[in-house]
C-alpha positions as CSV (number, residue, x, y, z in Angstrom):
1,M,0.0,0.0,0.0
2,Q,1.5,3.3,-1.1
3,T,1.4,6.3,1.3
4,T,3.4,9.6,1.7
5,E,6.1,10.0,4.3
6,L,3.9,12.6,6.1
7,V,1.0,10.2,6.3
8,K,3.2,7.4,7.6
9,R,4.7,9.7,10.2
10,L,1.3,11.0,11.4
11,T,-0.2,7.5,11.4
12,T,2.7,6.3,13.6
13,A,2.1,9.2,16.0
14,L,-1.7,8.9,16.1
15,E,-2.2,5.1,16.2
16,P,-1.2,4.4,19.9
17,E,-3.2,7.3,21.2
18,A,-6.3,6.2,19.2
19,T,-6.0,2.7,20.7
20,A,-5.5,4.2,24.2
21,H,-8.8,6.1,23.8
22,G,-10.7,3.1,22.5
23,F,-10.6,4.0,18.8
24,E,-9.4,2.4,15.7
25,L,-7.3,4.7,13.5
26,V,-8.7,3.8,10.1
27,A,-6.7,6.2,8.0
28,V,-4.8,9.5,7.8
29,E,-5.4,11.1,4.4
30,Q,-3.7,14.2,2.9
31,A,-5.7,16.2,0.4
32,G,-5.8,19.7,-1.1
33,G,-3.1,21.7,-2.6
34,R,0.1,23.2,-1.1
35,G,-1.7,26.5,-0.2
36,T,-4.7,24.8,1.5
37,P,-3.8,21.3,2.7
38,I,-6.4,19.1,4.4
39,L,-5.6,16.4,6.9
40,R,-8.3,13.8,7.4
41,V,-8.1,11.5,10.4
42,L,-10.7,8.7,10.1
43,L,-11.6,6.9,13.3
44,D,-13.9,4.1,14.2
45,R,-14.9,2.2,17.3
46,E,-16.9,-0.9,18.0
47,Q,-20.0,1.0,19.1
48,G,-19.7,3.4,16.3
49,L,-19.1,7.2,16.4
50,D,-21.3,9.9,17.5
51,L,-20.7,13.7,17.7
52,D,-19.4,13.5,21.3
53,A,-16.8,10.9,20.4
54,V,-15.6,12.9,17.4
55,A,-15.4,16.0,19.5
56,S,-13.4,14.3,22.2
57,A,-11.1,12.7,19.6
58,N,-10.5,16.1,18.0
59,V,-8.8,17.3,21.2
60,W,-6.1,14.6,21.4
61,V,-5.7,14.5,17.6
62,T,-5.1,18.3,17.6
63,E,-2.5,18.0,20.4
64,I,-0.6,15.3,18.6
65,L,-0.6,17.1,15.2
66,D,0.5,20.4,16.9
67,A,3.5,18.5,18.3
68,Q,4.2,16.9,14.9
69,E,3.9,20.2,13.0
70,P,2.8,18.6,9.7
71,F,2.9,21.9,7.8
72,S,4.7,25.2,8.2
73,H,1.5,27.0,7.3
74,P,-2.2,26.7,8.2
75,Y,-4.1,23.6,7.3
76,T,-7.6,22.2,7.7
77,L,-8.1,19.2,10.1
78,E,-11.1,16.9,9.6
79,V,-11.7,14.2,12.2
80,S,-14.6,11.9,11.3
81,S,-15.8,8.4,10.8
82,P,-14.7,6.5,7.6
83,G,-18.2,6.5,6.3
84,I,-19.9,4.0,4.0
85,D,-16.9,3.9,1.6
86,R,-14.4,3.0,4.3
87,P,-10.8,3.0,3.2
88,L,-8.9,-0.3,3.4
89,T,-5.4,0.7,4.6
90,K,-4.0,-2.2,6.5
91,R,-3.3,-5.8,5.5
92,G,-5.8,-6.9,8.2
93,D,-8.6,-4.9,6.4
94,F,-8.3,-7.3,3.5
95,A,-9.1,-10.2,5.7
96,R,-11.7,-8.4,7.8
97,F,-13.9,-7.4,4.8
98,I,-13.8,-10.6,2.7
99,G,-17.0,-10.9,0.7
100,Q,-17.5,-7.2,0.4
101,T,-17.4,-5.2,-2.8
102,V,-14.3,-3.0,-3.0
103,N,-12.7,-0.4,-5.4
104,V,-9.0,-0.8,-5.8
105,K,-6.8,1.7,-7.6
106,C,-3.1,1.1,-8.4
107,A,-0.3,3.5,-9.1
108,V,0.8,1.6,-12.1
109,A,-1.4,0.0,-14.8
110,D,-1.4,-3.8,-15.0
111,E,-2.6,-5.1,-18.3
112,K,-3.7,-1.6,-19.3
113,R,-5.9,-1.3,-16.2
114,K,-5.3,0.8,-13.0
115,S,-8.5,0.2,-11.1
116,W,-10.8,-2.7,-10.3
117,T,-14.2,-3.1,-8.6
118,G,-15.1,-6.6,-7.4
119,E,-15.7,-8.9,-4.5
120,L,-12.8,-9.1,-2.0
121,V,-11.5,-12.7,-1.8
122,G,-8.7,-11.8,0.6
123,L,-5.0,-11.4,1.0
124,E,-2.9,-14.1,-0.5
125,G,0.7,-13.7,0.3
126,D,1.7,-10.3,-1.0
127,N,-1.3,-10.0,-3.3
128,I,-5.0,-9.0,-2.9
129,A,-7.4,-11.3,-4.6
130,L,-10.7,-10.0,-6.1
131,L,-13.5,-11.5,-8.2
132,V,-14.1,-9.1,-11.0
133,D,-16.8,-10.0,-13.5
134,G,-16.5,-13.7,-12.5
135,E,-12.7,-13.7,-13.0
136,R,-10.2,-13.9,-10.2
137,V,-7.7,-11.0,-10.2
138,S,-4.5,-10.8,-8.2
139,I,-3.2,-7.4,-7.4
140,P,0.2,-6.8,-5.7
141,Y,-0.4,-5.2,-2.3
142,D,2.5,-2.8,-2.7
143,S,1.0,-1.4,-6.0
144,I,-2.2,-0.4,-4.4
145,Q,-2.7,3.4,-4.2
146,K,-6.2,3.4,-2.7
147,A,-8.7,0.7,-1.7
148,R,-12.2,1.4,-0.4
149,L,-15.3,-0.5,0.4
150,K,-18.0,0.2,-2.2
151,G,-20.8,1.6,-0.1
152,V,-24.3,0.3,-0.8
153,V,-27.4,2.1,0.4
154,D,-30.6,0.1,0.5
155,F,-33.7,2.2,0.4
156,G,-35.9,-0.8,0.8
157,K,-36.6,-1.3,-2.9
158,G,-37.9,-4.7,-3.7
159,K,-39.3,-5.2,-0.2
160,E,-42.9,-6.0,0.1
161,Q,-44.9,-3.5,2.1
162,S,-47.8,-4.7,4.2
163,A,-51.2,-3.1,3.6
């Protein structure tokens, strides 16, 4: 899985504190341009997140980031849940979410293709296995730029309503 040095450094700094507070650090993401960088800290916990949990996490996340000084100029910090399209950032995620539909994007094209959407079969050695259109695809873990669950929202279509 490819990440920037800044994201690696901040993940290393934040992960123990997240665990100590009962959270799982899902991901640290860097977005925006040089003039207006955005740092996203995505957290989860077994009972889910509510506004109070995010507000309390924001305090210790801010303290750690202030000590790390990720940028020499102002930036925007977003602390939130990973949402329905949860990023898969750790090897364990590829075992935890077997059977789910995922989107995987690679830095380098393989067979003229850089992205796949399919059912996650799991981690096999140093590769991620997916079922894409009925065919098994093996993707080197180290070539993955981004991987996310493909969120599905069910609005109750197809369910019978009682009269």
